[in-house]
C-alpha positions in Angstrom: 87.1 90.2 96.4 86.7 93.5 94.6 89.5 96.1 94.3 88.8 99.8 94.2 90.8 103.0 94.1 89.0 106.2 95.1 90.0 109.9 94.9 89.9 111.4 98.4 89.9 115.1 98.9 90.6 117.1 102.0 93.7 115.1 103.2 96.6 117.3 104.3 98.7 115.2 106.8 99.4 111.8 108.2 96.5 112.2 110.6 94.2 112.4 107.6 95.7 109.3 106.1 95.1 107.5 109.4 91.5 108.7 109.6 90.7 107.6 106.1 92.4 104.2 106.6 90.4 103.7 109.8 87.1 104.7 108.1 87.7 102.1 105.4 88.8 99.4 107.8 85.8 100.0 110.0 83.6 98.5 107.3 83.3 94.7 107.3 85.2 92.7 104.7 87.7 95.4 103.8 91.5 94.7 103.6 94.7 95.8 102.0 94.0 99.4 102.6 96.6 101.9 101.2 96.0 105.6 101.4 98.4 107.8 99.4 98.5 111.4 100.6 100.6 112.6 97.6 98.1 111.2 95.1 95.0 111.8 97.2 93.8 108.2 96.7 92.6 105.3 98.8 93.1 101.8 97.4 91.6 98.7 99.0 90.0 95.3 98.6 86.6 94.5 99.9 84.0 91.8 99.9 80.9 93.1 98.3 78.8 90.5 100.2 79.9 92.2 103.5 80.1 95.9 102.6 79.0 97.9 99.6 81.1 100.5 97.9 78.4 103.0 99.0 78.9 102.1 102.6 82.7 102.4 102.4 82.5 105.8 100.6 79.9 107.0 103.2 82.3 106.0 106.0 85.0 108.1 104.4 82.6 111.1 104.0 81.5 110.8 107.6 85.2 111.0 108.6 85.2 114.4 106.9 86.7 113.8 103.5 85.4 114.2 100.0 85.2 111.0 97.9 85.3 110.8 94.1 85.4 108.0 91.7 
């Protein structure tokens, strides 16, 4: 398992937190997802053999949010 925390821009409410959480969880092998609205971050664990970090960040972007390192 790999752990990652990403900066996520464009979140402004609990709905946004839910959308980012759902986008991350939609990728296989992701778990322990915690999205922090106050810090604009998303932390999670993932199995690199099932989903790449690129796929996860693309899912967040497709949900309408900006992703940084």
